[in-house]
N, C-alpha and C positions, 0 to 999 in steps of 0.2 A: 615867643613860641620856641620850644626846645628843639624840635626835630629839624634836622637839615635834610631836606628831601632830595630825591634823585632829580637832577636837572633833566629837562626835556632836550636831550642831545642824543642823537643816534650815533652810537659809537660802534664802528666796525671793528670787531674783535680781531686782534692780530693772531690769536690762537683759537681756532674753533674747537668744538667739543671732541671731534675724532680726528684732529690733525694738529700738527705743530709746525713752528717755523723751522725746526731743525730736528728731524726724526733721529739723527745720529747722536744727539746730545741729550742724554737722560737728564742731565743737570738743568738744561734750559726748560724742559717741560715742568719739572716738579717745583722750580722756583718761580714759575709764572704766577702772578697774583690772580685771585679769583676774578677780578674785573676783566681779565683778558680771555676768559672762557665764554663761550656762548651760553645764553640762558635757556637753550633748547632742552637740556637735561631736566631743568626745573619744570618747564611747561609740559614736557612729555610725562613726567611723573604725576603732575597735578591732573593731567587729562586721564591717566589711568585711575587715579583716585576717584575722579568724577564717575567714571564708568563703574567702578566697584561700588560706590555709594548707590548708584542706580540699581545695579543687579542685586545687591544685598538689601534693597528696599529700606534704606535708612530714612527716618523721618527728618524734617528740616533742622530741628535742634541738634539731633545727633550728627547730622551731616556738617553743620557749622562747627561743631567741636572737632571733627576729623580734619576739616580744612584748616582750622585755626592752628592746631598743633602741628600739622604738616608744614605750615608756614614758619612757625617757631623753630621746628627741628631743622628745616632747610637752612635757615639763617644761622643757627648755632653750629651747624656742621661745617660752616665756611668761615666762622669768625676769626680763626687764627690766620687765615689767608687774606683778611681785609684789614690792612694796617691802620686805616683811618677810622675804623668802626669800633663800637663798643658792644660787648655782649649784652644780652637781655637779662642776664643774671643780676639780681638786685633791682631791676626795673619793673619786672612783672611779678605778680603775686605767687609766692611759694617757690620761686626759682632763684636760688641763692648762690649756687656754686657752678661755675662754668668748667667744663672739662679742660684739663691742662693742654697746652699746645703740644703738638706731636714731637716726640723725641727723635724721630727719623723723618726723612723726606717723604711727603705724601702727594697724592694727586687729588685735588679738591673735588672734581666731578665724581671720582670714585668714592670719596668720603661721603658726599651727599647721597650717592646711590645706596651705600650701605645703611646709612642712618634711616633713610625713607623706607627702605625695604623692611628693616627690623621694626620700625615704628608702626607701619601699616599692618604687618603681620600681627602685631600685638593689639592694635586698636580694633581691627575687624574680628579678631578673636578666633577661637577654635570652631565656632559655628559657621565660619565662612565657607561658601560653596567651593567645590573643587575647581570650577571654572574660574572663579575670581582669584583663588590662590595661585592657580597656574598663570593667570595674567600678571599678577604681581611678581611672580618668579621670572616670567619671561622678560619683562623690561629690565629687571635686575641683572639677569644673566647676559642680556644683549649689551648693556652698558659695561658690564665687567669684562666681557671678552673683547669688546671694541677698544676699550682703553688699554687693556693688557697688551694688545698687539703693538701699541705705541710706546708704552712706558716700561714694559717688561715685568717679570714675576716679582722682583725684589720690591719695587715701589707699589705694585698692586697689592702685595701682601701687607706692606706697611699701611696702605690706605684702608684696607679692609679691617685690619686690627684697630686702627685709630677710630674708624667709623663705629665699630662695635662698642668702643668705650663711650662714645658720645650717645649712642643709642640706649645703652643701659641707663645713663643719666637722664635722658629724655623720657624714657618709659617710666622710670621711677617718678619723675615729675608729673607726668600725665595721670598716673594712677592715684595721685593724692588729691584730685580735684572734687571728690565726693560723688562722682558719677556712679561708681559701684554701689554706694550706699543708697542712692535714690532708686535703684532697681527693685529694692524690697520694701520701700515705704508704702504704706496703705493710705489711699485717698478716699474720703467720703464726699461724694458730690453734694454740694449744698442744694437743698430742695427749692425749686422754683414754685412759688405758690402765691396766694393773694397778698401775703405780707411782703414777699420779695419777687414781684413780677419781672424785675429786671435781670434776674439771674440766668445764667447759661442753662440751656436744656438741650438734650440730644436732638439732632435733626434726622438722624438715621436710627430707626428702631433696633437695628442690629449692632449699633455701637453706642453703648450707654456710658462708657467711661471716657472722659476726655484725655487727650494725649499729653504726656509728660507734665503732670500736675506739679512735680517737684523740680522742674528744670531750673527754677529760680534759686534753688538751694545749691547748685553747682558753683564752684569757685570761679569767678570771672578771671580772665587772664590779666587784664589791666585795671578795670574799674574797681574802686574800693568798696562798692556796694552794688547789689543787683537792683536796688530801689532807685533807679534813675528815671522815674515816671514823668510823663507829661500829662497831667490830669485832664480829663474831659471837661469841657465847659458847657456841655449840653446834657442836662439831667434827664433821666428816664421819665417819660410822660406818655401815657396812652391817649391823651386828649387830642381830638382832631384839631389840626392847625397848630399844635405846639411845635417848637423847634425839633424835638426828637421825632415826633410823628412825621414832620416834613422831610427829614433826612431819610426816613424809611420809605416815604412816598416817592422820593427821588429815585431810590434804588429800584422800586417797583416800576415806576414810569419808564425809566431807561430800559429796563428789561423787556418792556412791551414793544419797544421800537428800536432795538439794537441795530445799528448800522453795520455793514460789513467791516468797516474800519475798526469799530469798537470791538467786534467779535475777534478780529485779528489781534488786537492789542491784548484782549483777555486771554486768548490762547497762547500768545507768545510768552506771556509771563505766568502761565498757569503753573508750570514747574512742579507737577504732582509727584509724590513719592512713588517709587517703583517704576514709573514711566520716564522719569527724567532724573537729573542729578540734584534736584530740589532747588529752591530759591538761592541759597548761598552758592550752590554749584553753578548757577547761571552767571553769577559774578566772577567765579573762578574761570569760567569759560571766557568771559570778557578779558580777564587778566592774561589767559593763555594766548588769546588773539593779539593783545597788545605786545606780548613778548615777541611774537613773530613779526608783526607789522612795524614795530619800532626797533627791531633788532637789538633787544635789550641784552646786555651781557649778564653773566651769572650773578654778579654782585647786585646789579640793578634789579634783576628778577627776584632775588632773595629778599631784598628790602621791601619790594612791593608785596610779595606773597605773605611776608611776616606781618606787615602793618594792616593790610586788608583782612588777612585771616584772623588776627586778633580782634579787629573791630567787628567782624561778623560773629565770632564766637560770643563776644560780650553783648552784641546786639540781641542775640537770641536768648541769652540768659536774662538780660534786663527786660526784654519784651515779654518773655514768659512769666517773669515775676509780676509784671504789670497785668498781664491777662488774668492771672488767678487772684490778684489783688482786687481788681474791679469786677471780674466774673460776669461780664455783660453778655446778654443774649445775642444771637446772630440775627441778621435781617430776615432770614427765612422764618424764624420763630415769630418775630414781631409782625411781619407782614401778614402771615397766615392768621394770627390772632386778632389783629386790630384794624387791618385795612379791608373794608367791605368788598366782597367778591373775590378775594384773593386766597381763600381757604385751601385751594389745591395748588398754589403757586410753588414753583421750584426755580432755583437760580440757574443761570447759564453754565456756571462752573459749580460742581458739587461742593457743598459746604463742608469744610474740615471739622474734625471733632475736637474742638477746643474753643474757649471763650473768644469773644470778638475783639475787644479793645486792648491794645492797639493792633494794627495790622503787622504781622511778622514780615511779609514781603517789604513793607514800607520801611520798617526799622532797619532791616538788613540793607536795603537799597540806599537809604539815607546815609548810613555809616560808610558803606563802600564808596559812594559818590564823593563824600567829604574827603576821604583819604586819597582817592585817585585824583581828585582835583588839586589837592595840595602837592601831589607828586608831579602831575603832568600839566596842570592848568586846565583851562576850558577847551579841552581837546575834542574836536569832532571825530567820530569813529563809526564804524559799521559793525553791527552785532550779527554774527552768523550762527549763533548758538543752536538754533532749531531748524536749520536748513535740511538736516537729515530727516526731519519729520515732514518734509514737503512744504515748509513755509518759506516765504521770501525773506531775505535779510532786512534788517531794520536800520535806519540811519538816524544818528543822534548828533545834535550840535554840541553836547557836553554830557558829562557823567550825571549832572543834576537833571538834565533833560530825560535821561534814561530812568533815573530814580523816580521822577515824578510820573512817568508813564507807567512804571511798575506799580506805583501806588494807586493810580486811577484805574488800572486794570482790574483791581479787586472790586471796585464799585461796578464797573461794567460786567464783571462776572457774577454780581449779585450776592457776594459773600461778606462784604464790609460796608459799613456806613462811610460817608465821605470823611467825617472827622477822624475816624480810626486810621484812615489812609494818610491824611494830611498831617495829623499829629504824630503818626508813626515815623514819617520822614524827619520831622523835627527831633524826635527822640534819637533816631539814628545819628543825625548830625551832632547832637549833644554828646553822645557816647564817643564818637570819633574825635571830637574836639578835646574831650577829657583825656583820651588816649594820647593825643599829640602833646599835651602838657606833661604827661607822665613819662613818656618814652623818648629818648634821644639816641638815635643810632650812631651818631658821629662823636668822635672824641673832641 
């Protein structure tokens, strides 16, 4: 295994984000390595990005792309201040030239601040709401003024200038991933008929076009191919008592007697677009909580956000490639068509507008859990992501425990068959394991 992961050691930073061990010595501050700064600036930025994803109503694939490139940009903005680390240049697809080390003394929290501000202004684009734009500007200006009080104008200006150089490089890299091209591609929905009864069909009469049919054409960050599928082992069959019929019957039966615990699980992981920061944003929230609870320094946080972000971006690209490759109908369609007495059935969670297999929540969660476990081990943790929605925190014995709950939540919600959830976790783990072979952060 190539990657040397962050050790599970709580390092108390000797230099916090808005303080230094010697405020009278400019030299001391600027020569401080990245590992001596608090990871708070990273988690603060990622939380703002989560809020912006929610407000701007980004769908899960688009959100994963935003989170992934934020992780890459954060890491690359700090690489010249991490003496034992290697750039991602030459290790990830399409990124070949790292920005040269700064020629003047810089402050790394401010460099990261500049890069993330420029990147997110670019990625959210000209259509961003004024409220979201103001929010991005506010965190940027607060960090800028806070650091400037400590390091002075000279180093502040150097840091901003260097950050802008990196941002130009990162924005150019991001713009080459085929996202723009997929915005104008035309998709013809395959017809579900007697010849192809297994095909996806709309479950909402007002939404006839599935979401992001060409997402699998976007360049993965690490994976060499989007076709990292885990094939289904249960062929479509409308026959009563067949394995496919039985997994549909399981979804229907569970829905008729949902316990409060099952409802709580379904709602905790619902992560709908427009009302939350989406499924990948849920895992970013977990990362933010870990940054605080484990007191991660800025280097540790950057390594974590980069690896998890890349894995989630690739998870959605590979998952969506698989979805449109298999083009399988949703439980709602099957149950209403083939289970007697269920013609008016609707799931507990509204069915999303894209094919069923595999589960996106599951692939994303499997990938995230695999990376986080390799970083921190089988760490028990508390997830407080949705307490602002009036839900109680959830306790997990490990990251895999959380991933498996996220997967089964889609069965409880009535929007995935069990196989799509279980195989989705396996696909996510496979994507993350491939990433760990290809990327080595340490020299």
